[in-house]
N, CA, C and O atoms as CSV, one atom per row, in Angstrom:
chain,resi,resn,atom,element,x,y,z
A,1,MET,N,N,-132.701,-86.232,94.584
A,1,MET,CA,C,-131.766,-85.216,95.020
A,1,MET,C,C,-131.562,-84.185,93.914
A,1,MET,O,O,-131.563,-84.511,92.727
A,2,THR,N,N,-131.394,-82.972,94.321
A,2,THR,CA,C,-131.123,-81.881,93.395
A,2,THR,C,C,-129.621,-81.593,93.405
A,2,THR,O,O,-128.967,-81.665,94.445
A,3,THR,N,N,-129.095,-81.269,92.235
A,3,THR,CA,C,-127.673,-80.978,92.097
A,3,THR,C,C,-127.449,-79.470,92.096
A,3,THR,O,O,-128.210,-78.715,91.491
A,4,TYR,N,N,-126.395,-79.050,92.781
A,4,TYR,CA,C,-126.016,-77.643,92.854
A,4,TYR,C,C,-124.538,-77.508,92.534
A,4,TYR,O,O,-123.730,-78.367,92.887
A,5,ILE,N,N,-124.199,-76.425,91.867
A,5,ILE,CA,C,-122.806,-76.105,91.584
A,5,ILE,C,C,-122.480,-74.852,92.382
A,5,ILE,O,O,-123.110,-73.807,92.216
A,6,MET,N,N,-121.498,-74.977,93.239
A,6,MET,CA,C,-121.105,-73.856,94.087
A,6,MET,C,C,-119.786,-73.280,93.588
A,6,MET,O,O,-118.791,-73.992,93.450
A,7,LEU,N,N,-119.797,-71.990,93.324
A,7,LEU,CA,C,-118.608,-71.241,92.952
A,7,LEU,C,C,-118.246,-70.411,94.169
A,7,LEU,O,O,-119.094,-69.695,94.702
A,8,ALA,N,N,-117.006,-70.494,94.616
A,8,ALA,CA,C,-116.646,-69.810,95.861
A,8,ALA,C,C,-115.313,-69.095,95.748
A,8,ALA,O,O,-114.414,-69.508,95.016
A,9,ASN,N,N,-115.219,-68.022,96.491
A,9,ASN,CA,C,-113.966,-67.285,96.645
A,9,ASN,C,C,-113.656,-67.160,98.121
A,9,ASN,O,O,-114.551,-66.986,98.949
A,10,TRP,N,N,-112.377,-67.251,98.439
A,10,TRP,CA,C,-111.962,-67.035,99.812
A,10,TRP,C,C,-112.121,-65.564,100.159
A,10,TRP,O,O,-111.867,-64.688,99.332
A,11,THR,N,N,-112.535,-65.308,101.365
A,11,THR,CA,C,-112.526,-63.964,101.914
A,11,THR,C,C,-111.107,-63.672,102.387
A,11,THR,O,O,-110.238,-64.541,102.318
A,12,ASP,N,N,-110.871,-62.458,102.864
A,12,ASP,CA,C,-109.554,-62.152,103.435
A,12,ASP,C,C,-109.244,-63.106,104.586
A,12,ASP,O,O,-108.122,-63.598,104.708
A,13,GLN,N,N,-110.236,-63.362,105.422
A,13,GLN,CA,C,-110.061,-64.299,106.539
A,13,GLN,C,C,-109.721,-65.693,106.037
A,13,GLN,O,O,-108.822,-66.349,106.563
A,14,GLY,N,N,-110.449,-66.145,105.008
A,14,GLY,CA,C,-110.244,-67.490,104.481
A,14,GLY,C,C,-108.865,-67.694,103.881
A,14,GLY,O,O,-108.248,-68.741,104.077
A,15,ILE,N,N,-108.376,-66.697,103.150
A,15,ILE,CA,C,-107.065,-66.856,102.527
A,15,ILE,C,C,-105.949,-66.716,103.563
A,15,ILE,O,O,-104.893,-67.333,103.421
A,16,GLN,N,N,-106.173,-65.915,104.599
A,16,GLN,CA,C,-105.165,-65.804,105.656
A,16,GLN,C,C,-104.972,-67.122,106.399
A,16,GLN,O,O,-103.899,-67.396,106.937
A,17,HIS,N,N,-106.023,-67.930,106.420
A,17,HIS,CA,C,-105.980,-69.220,107.116
A,17,HIS,C,C,-106.175,-70.370,106.124
A,17,HIS,O,O,-106.823,-71.368,106.442
A,18,VAL,N,N,-105.610,-70.224,104.924
A,18,VAL,CA,C,-105.819,-71.202,103.864
A,18,VAL,C,C,-105.305,-72.589,104.248
A,18,VAL,O,O,-105.828,-73.596,103.770
A,19,LYS,N,N,-104.288,-72.651,105.103
A,19,LYS,CA,C,-103.764,-73.964,105.504
A,19,LYS,C,C,-104.791,-74.769,106.297
A,19,LYS,O,O,-104.679,-75.990,106.400
A,20,ASP,N,N,-105.790,-74.086,106.858
A,20,ASP,CA,C,-106.870,-74.777,107.582
A,20,ASP,C,C,-108.000,-75.222,106.656
A,20,ASP,O,O,-108.935,-75.893,107.092
A,21,SER,N,N,-107.913,-74.847,105.370
A,21,SER,CA,C,-109.049,-75.107,104.485
A,21,SER,C,C,-109.356,-76.590,104.271
A,21,SER,O,O,-110.533,-76.917,104.114
A,22,PRO,N,N,-108.388,-77.513,104.254
A,22,PRO,CA,C,-108.779,-78.930,104.142
A,22,PRO,C,C,-109.641,-79.393,105.329
A,22,PRO,O,O,-110.581,-80.168,105.155
A,23,ARG,N,N,-109.316,-78.917,106.515
A,23,ARG,CA,C,-110.123,-79.263,107.697
A,23,ARG,C,C,-111.512,-78.636,107.578
A,23,ARG,O,O,-112.512,-79.261,107.934
A,24,ARG,N,N,-111.572,-77.409,107.079
A,24,ARG,CA,C,-112.876,-76.751,106.905
A,24,ARG,C,C,-113.711,-77.489,105.859
A,24,ARG,O,O,-114.927,-77.606,106.007
A,25,LEU,N,N,-113.064,-77.986,104.805
A,25,LEU,CA,C,-113.784,-78.771,103.799
A,25,LEU,C,C,-114.369,-80.028,104.428
A,25,LEU,O,O,-115.520,-80.377,104.167
A,26,ASP,N,N,-113.589,-80.702,105.247
A,26,ASP,CA,C,-114.098,-81.905,105.928
A,26,ASP,C,C,-115.308,-81.575,106.794
A,26,ASP,O,O,-116.274,-82.338,106.832
A,27,LEU,N,N,-115.258,-80.440,107.489
A,27,LEU,CA,C,-116.393,-80.029,108.320
A,27,LEU,C,C,-117.611,-79.691,107.454
A,27,LEU,O,O,-118.743,-80.003,107.824
A,28,ALA,N,N,-117.376,-79.052,106.298
A,28,ALA,CA,C,-118.473,-78.728,105.390
A,28,ALA,C,C,-119.113,-80.000,104.840
A,28,ALA,O,O,-120.336,-80.087,104.735
A,29,LYS,N,N,-118.289,-80.983,104.490
A,29,LYS,CA,C,-118.819,-82.254,103.997
A,29,LYS,C,C,-119.685,-82.924,105.056
A,29,LYS,O,O,-120.745,-83.468,104.748
A,30,LYS,N,N,-119.230,-82.883,106.304
A,30,LYS,CA,C,-120.005,-83.485,107.395
A,30,LYS,C,C,-121.304,-82.723,107.605
A,30,LYS,O,O,-122.355,-83.336,107.790
A,31,ALA,N,N,-121.246,-81.392,107.579
A,31,ALA,CA,C,-122.452,-80.589,107.764
A,31,ALA,C,C,-123.483,-80.895,106.688
A,31,ALA,O,O,-124.671,-81.030,106.983
A,32,LEU,N,N,-123.031,-81.006,105.439
A,32,LEU,CA,C,-123.951,-81.314,104.348
A,32,LEU,C,C,-124.515,-82.722,104.497
A,32,LEU,O,O,-125.702,-82.948,104.261
A,33,LYS,N,N,-123.676,-83.657,104.885
A,33,LYS,CA,C,-124.145,-85.030,105.091
A,33,LYS,C,C,-125.189,-85.087,106.194
A,33,LYS,O,O,-126.164,-85.832,106.094
A,34,ASP,N,N,-124.987,-84.295,107.252
A,34,ASP,CA,C,-125.967,-84.235,108.343
A,34,ASP,C,C,-127.311,-83.677,107.882
A,34,ASP,O,O,-128.334,-83.897,108.530
A,35,MET,N,N,-127.305,-82.951,106.753
A,35,MET,CA,C,-128.540,-82.417,106.156
A,35,MET,C,C,-129.052,-83.322,105.047
A,35,MET,O,O,-129.910,-82.926,104.258
A,36,ASP,N,N,-128.521,-84.540,104.990
A,36,ASP,CA,C,-128.894,-85.533,103.971
A,36,ASP,C,C,-128.436,-85.149,102.576
A,36,ASP,O,O,-129.054,-85.551,101.590
A,37,GLY,N,N,-127.363,-84.376,102.476
A,37,GLY,CA,C,-126.775,-84.027,101.194
A,37,GLY,C,C,-125.422,-84.694,101.039
A,37,GLY,O,O,-124.974,-85.436,101.913
A,38,GLU,N,N,-124.769,-84.414,99.897
A,38,GLU,CA,C,-123.477,-85.049,99.640
A,38,GLU,C,C,-122.684,-84.264,98.609
A,38,GLU,O,O,-123.222,-83.840,97.586
A,39,PHE,N,N,-121.396,-84.074,98.888
A,39,PHE,CA,C,-120.487,-83.511,97.894
A,39,PHE,C,C,-120.237,-84.571,96.831
A,39,PHE,O,O,-119.994,-85.733,97.157
A,40,LYS,N,N,-120.296,-84.183,95.575
A,40,LYS,CA,C,-119.987,-85.078,94.469
A,40,LYS,C,C,-118.596,-84.814,93.909
A,40,LYS,O,O,-117.887,-85.744,93.525
A,41,SER,N,N,-118.206,-83.531,93.864
A,41,SER,CA,C,-116.891,-83.146,93.351
A,41,SER,C,C,-116.453,-81.867,94.046
A,41,SER,O,O,-117.276,-81.047,94.453
A,42,PHE,N,N,-115.155,-81.717,94.171
A,42,PHE,CA,C,-114.582,-80.506,94.745
A,42,PHE,C,C,-113.308,-80.191,93.978
A,42,PHE,O,O,-112.483,-81.074,93.743
A,43,PHE,N,N,-113.148,-78.917,93.585
A,43,PHE,CA,C,-111.983,-78.508,92.818
A,43,PHE,C,C,-111.412,-77.203,93.348
A,43,PHE,O,O,-112.157,-76.265,93.631
A,44,LEU,N,N,-110.091,-77.139,93.484
A,44,LEU,CA,C,-109.377,-75.885,93.645
A,44,LEU,C,C,-109.193,-75.375,92.225
A,44,LEU,O,O,-108.708,-76.109,91.364
A,45,THR,N,N,-109.574,-74.127,91.966
A,45,THR,CA,C,-109.522,-73.621,90.601
A,45,THR,C,C,-108.718,-72.328,90.520
A,45,THR,O,O,-108.501,-71.643,91.519
A,46,MET,N,N,-108.289,-72.020,89.318
A,46,MET,CA,C,-107.599,-70.766,89.039
A,46,MET,C,C,-108.483,-69.978,88.092
A,46,MET,O,O,-109.062,-70.544,87.165
A,47,GLY,N,N,-108.589,-68.694,88.315
A,47,GLY,CA,C,-109.449,-67.858,87.482
A,47,GLY,C,C,-110.356,-67.025,88.364
A,47,GLY,O,O,-109.936,-66.543,89.416
A,48,ASP,N,N,-111.593,-66.856,87.940
A,48,ASP,CA,C,-112.527,-66.000,88.666
A,48,ASP,C,C,-112.933,-66.564,90.020
A,48,ASP,O,O,-113.325,-65.805,90.907
A,49,TYR,N,N,-112.850,-67.867,90.197
A,49,TYR,CA,C,-113.251,-68.505,91.453
A,49,TYR,C,C,-112.108,-69.346,92.004
A,49,TYR,O,O,-111.319,-69.920,91.253
A,50,ASP,N,N,-112.034,-69.407,93.328
A,50,ASP,CA,C,-111.004,-70.193,93.992
A,50,ASP,C,C,-111.402,-71.657,94.138
A,50,ASP,O,O,-110.551,-72.547,94.148
A,51,ILE,N,N,-112.710,-71.895,94.251
A,51,ILE,CA,C,-113.235,-73.238,94.503
A,51,ILE,C,C,-114.478,-73.452,93.658
A,51,ILE,O,O,-115.300,-72.548,93.506
A,52,VAL,N,N,-114.610,-74.648,93.110
A,52,VAL,CA,C,-115.836,-75.085,92.459
A,52,VAL,C,C,-116.196,-76.432,93.075
A,52,VAL,O,O,-115.372,-77.346,93.125
A,53,ALA,N,N,-117.426,-76.543,93.539
A,53,ALA,CA,C,-117.884,-77.802,94.122
A,53,ALA,C,C,-119.233,-78.169,93.524
A,53,ALA,O,O,-120.049,-77.303,93.210
A,54,VAL,N,N,-119.445,-79.442,93.378
A,54,VAL,CA,C,-120.732,-79.970,92.941
A,54,VAL,C,C,-121.268,-80.796,94.104
A,54,VAL,O,O,-120.593,-81.689,94.616
A,55,TYR,N,N,-122.488,-80.481,94.508
A,55,TYR,CA,C,-123.078,-81.243,95.603
A,55,TYR,C,C,-124.552,-81.489,95.350
A,55,TYR,O,O,-125.179,-80.833,94.518
A,56,GLU,N,N,-125.083,-82.437,96.077
A,56,GLU,CA,C,-126.506,-82.748,96.009
A,56,GLU,C,C,-127.126,-82.459,97.362
A,56,GLU,O,O,-126.507,-82.672,98.405
A,57,ALA,N,N,-128.353,-81.972,97.329
A,57,ALA,CA,C,-129.125,-81.718,98.538
A,57,ALA,C,C,-130.573,-82.116,98.268
A,57,ALA,O,O,-131.009,-82.130,97.117
A,58,PRO,N,N,-131.312,-82.436,99.317
A,58,PRO,CA,C,-132.700,-82.866,99.118
A,58,PRO,C,C,-133.585,-81.818,98.454
A,58,PRO,O,O,-134.504,-82.171,97.715
A,59,ASP,N,N,-133.324,-80.532,98.705
A,59,ASP,CA,C,-134.167,-79.484,98.121
A,59,ASP,C,C,-133.456,-78.134,98.232
A,59,ASP,O,O,-132.369,-78.035,98.801
A,60,ASP,N,N,-134.091,-77.099,97.675
A,60,ASP,CA,C,-133.498,-75.763,97.663
A,60,ASP,C,C,-133.313,-75.202,99.073
A,60,ASP,O,O,-132.337,-74.497,99.332
A,61,ALA,N,N,-134.232,-75.506,99.979
A,61,ALA,CA,C,-134.124,-74.986,101.348
A,61,ALA,C,C,-132.876,-75.532,102.036
A,61,ALA,O,O,-132.186,-74.797,102.742
A,62,VAL,N,N,-132.586,-76.801,101.838
A,62,VAL,CA,C,-131.381,-77.389,102.432
A,62,VAL,C,C,-130.139,-76.757,101.812
A,62,VAL,O,O,-129.189,-76.433,102.525
A,63,ALA,N,N,-130.137,-76.580,100.503
A,63,ALA,CA,C,-128.993,-75.960,99.836
A,63,ALA,C,C,-128.787,-74.533,100.349
A,63,ALA,O,O,-127.654,-74.122,100.595
A,64,ALA,N,N,-129.861,-73.790,100.508
A,64,ALA,CA,C,-129.754,-72.419,101.010
A,64,ALA,C,C,-129.210,-72.411,102.436
A,64,ALA,O,O,-128.332,-71.612,102.764
A,65,ARG,N,N,-129.725,-73.291,103.276
A,65,ARG,CA,C,-129.251,-73.376,104.661
A,65,ARG,C,C,-127.756,-73.710,104.695
A,65,ARG,O,O,-126.994,-73.114,105.456
A,66,PHE,N,N,-127.356,-74.663,103.868
A,66,PHE,CA,C,-125.950,-75.058,103.801
A,66,PHE,C,C,-125.068,-73.878,103.387
A,66,PHE,O,O,-124.044,-73.617,104.019
A,67,ASN,N,N,-125.461,-73.170,102.333
A,67,ASN,CA,C,-124.675,-72.028,101.865
A,67,ASN,C,C,-124.621,-70.915,102.904
A,67,ASN,O,O,-123.584,-70.276,103.078
A,68,LEU,N,N,-125.728,-70.682,103.590
A,68,LEU,CA,C,-125.735,-69.663,104.640
A,68,LEU,C,C,-124.809,-70.038,105.781
A,68,LEU,O,O,-124.089,-69.192,106.310
A,69,GLN,N,N,-124.829,-71.303,106.158
A,69,GLN,CA,C,-123.934,-71.751,107.225
A,69,GLN,C,C,-122.473,-71.568,106.832
A,69,GLN,O,O,-121.655,-71.152,107.652
A,70,LEU,N,N,-122.144,-71.877,105.584
A,70,LEU,CA,C,-120.765,-71.666,105.116
A,70,LEU,C,C,-120.410,-70.182,105.158
A,70,LEU,O,O,-119.333,-69.810,105.625
A,71,GLY,N,N,-121.303,-69.350,104.677
A,71,GLY,CA,C,-121.058,-67.918,104.655
A,71,GLY,C,C,-120.884,-67.323,106.041
A,71,GLY,O,O,-120.074,-66.416,106.232
A,72,MET,N,N,-121.630,-67.821,106.998
A,72,MET,CA,C,-121.563,-67.314,108.366
A,72,MET,C,C,-120.194,-67.554,108.994
A,72,MET,O,O,-119.811,-66.838,109.919
A,73,LEU,N,N,-119.461,-68.535,108.514
A,73,LEU,CA,C,-118.133,-68.828,109.059
A,73,LEU,C,C,-117.102,-67.778,108.645
A,73,LEU,O,O,-116.066,-67.621,109.291
A,74,GLY,N,N,-117.404,-67.058,107.550
A,74,GLY,CA,C,-116.563,-65.950,107.141
A,74,GLY,C,C,-115.350,-66.288,106.301
A,74,GLY,O,O,-114.522,-65.412,106.051
A,75,ASN,N,N,-115.214,-67.525,105.859
A,75,ASN,CA,C,-114.032,-67.926,105.099
A,75,ASN,C,C,-114.222,-67.900,103.592
A,75,ASN,O,O,-113.253,-67.751,102.847
A,76,ILE,N,N,-115.463,-68.042,103.135
A,76,ILE,CA,C,-115.739,-68.015,101.693
A,76,ILE,C,C,-117.032,-67.249,101.432
A,76,ILE,O,O,-117.887,-67.103,102.306
A,77,ARG,N,N,-117.140,-66.773,100.210
A,77,ARG,CA,C,-118.382,-66.200,99.683
A,77,ARG,C,C,-118.772,-67.081,98.507
A,77,ARG,O,O,-117.931,-67.427,97.677
A,78,THR,N,N,-120.031,-67.440,98.437
A,78,THR,CA,C,-120.455,-68.410,97.429
A,78,THR,C,C,-121.444,-67.817,96.434
A,78,THR,O,O,-122.169,-66.865,96.722
A,79,HIS,N,N,-121.439,-68.415,95.267
A,79,HIS,CA,C,-122.453,-68.222,94.229
A,79,HIS,C,C,-122.887,-69.636,93.878
A,79,HIS,O,O,-122.059,-70.472,93.516
A,80,THR,N,N,-124.175,-69.904,93.984
A,80,THR,CA,C,-124.639,-71.273,93.776
A,80,THR,C,C,-125.609,-71.328,92.609
A,80,THR,O,O,-126.485,-70.477,92.459
A,81,LEU,N,N,-125.429,-72.348,91.792
A,81,LEU,CA,C,-126.266,-72.582,90.625
A,81,LEU,C,C,-127.033,-73.883,90.821
A,81,LEU,O,O,-126.455,-74.895,91.216
A,82,LYS,N,N,-128.322,-73.857,90.547
A,82,LYS,CA,C,-129.093,-75.096,90.545
A,82,LYS,C,C,-128.853,-75.751,89.189
A,82,LYS,O,O,-128.992,-75.108,88.149
A,83,ALA,N,N,-128.496,-77.023,89.206
A,83,ALA,CA,C,-128.129,-77.718,87.976
A,83,ALA,C,C,-129.184,-78.763,87.607
A,83,ALA,O,O,-129.717,-79.463,88.467
A,84,PHE,N,N,-129.464,-78.846,86.333
A,84,PHE,CA,C,-130.403,-79.839,85.813
A,84,PHE,C,C,-129.617,-80.874,85.019
A,84,PHE,O,O,-128.918,-80.509,84.073
A,85,PRO,N,N,-129.709,-82.153,85.375
A,85,PRO,CA,C,-128.985,-83.178,84.619
A,85,PRO,C,C,-129.542,-83.294,83.190
A,85,PRO,O,O,-130.605,-82.757,82.877
A,86,GLU,N,N,-128.814,-83.993,82.353
A,86,GLU,CA,C,-129.190,-84.088,80.948
A,86,GLU,C,C,-130.613,-84.588,80.740
A,86,GLU,O,O,-131.328,-84.074,79.880
A,87,THR,N,N,-131.028,-85.577,81.511
A,87,THR,CA,C,-132.396,-86.103,81.324
A,87,THR,C,C,-133.431,-85.019,81.613
A,87,THR,O,O,-134.410,-84.898,80.877
A,88,ALA,N,N,-133.236,-84.237,82.660
A,88,ALA,CA,C,-134.170,-83.155,82.966
A,88,ALA,C,C,-134.097,-82.069,81.891
A,88,ALA,O,O,-135.120,-81.522,81.479
A,89,TYR,N,N,-132.899,-81.768,81.451
A,89,TYR,CA,C,-132.712,-80.793,80.373
A,89,TYR,C,C,-133.523,-81.196,79.142
A,89,TYR,O,O,-134.227,-80.371,78.561
A,90,ARG,N,N,-133.423,-82.463,78.750
A,90,ARG,CA,C,-134.156,-82.931,77.569
A,90,ARG,C,C,-135.664,-82.829,77.765
A,90,ARG,O,O,-136.386,-82.474,76.833
A,91,GLU,N,N,-136.144,-83.135,78.963
A,91,GLU,CA,C,-137.583,-83.015,79.252
A,91,GLU,C,C,-138.038,-81.554,79.220
A,91,GLU,O,O,-139.111,-81.241,78.705
A,92,ILE,N,N,-137.226,-80.682,79.766
A,92,ILE,CA,C,-137.575,-79.256,79.753
A,92,ILE,C,C,-137.658,-78.750,78.326
A,92,ILE,O,O,-138.614,-78.060,77.970
A,93,ILE,N,N,-136.681,-79.079,77.507
A,93,ILE,CA,C,-136.671,-78.635,76.117
A,93,ILE,C,C,-137.834,-79.257,75.350
A,93,ILE,O,O,-138.486,-78.588,74.548
A,94,LYS,N,N,-138.086,-80.524,75.598
A,94,LYS,CA,C,-139.164,-81.237,74.910
A,94,LYS,C,C,-140.524,-80.585,75.215
A,94,LYS,O,O,-141.403,-80.549,74.354
A,95,SER,N,N,-140.687,-80.079,76.428
A,95,SER,CA,C,-141.978,-79.497,76.802
A,95,SER,C,C,-142.219,-78.113,76.218
A,95,SER,O,O,-143.267,-77.514,76.462
A,96,LEU,N,N,-141.279,-77.604,75.461
A,96,LEU,CA,C,-141.438,-76.281,74.842
A,96,LEU,C,C,-142.367,-76.285,73.638
A,96,LEU,O,O,-142.713,-75.223,73.121
A,97,ASP,N,N,-142.770,-77.453,73.191
A,97,ASP,CA,C,-143.642,-77.539,72.017
A,97,ASP,C,C,-144.922,-76.780,72.178
A,97,ASP,O,O,-145.750,-76.766,71.267
């Protein structure tokens, strides 16, 4: 599984209906699970982003599909980072020789 870090901000629509956001999160978790992915962490944050989530997906195409589906709902806009765990990081750096 590949790890992704999603940074998200509520849209005007999303913040107007913020009380529905726990239900929307549950639906997002189910949608990702149906794509063979899984949320690992979810945070409400203060600062440049309203939400930070860490999730795993089988590949980049699944992650892209998931993010597009979230965006189509109109409640959040996302920025997603592909994350490399420490073991992969060490291998990448080691191969620079």
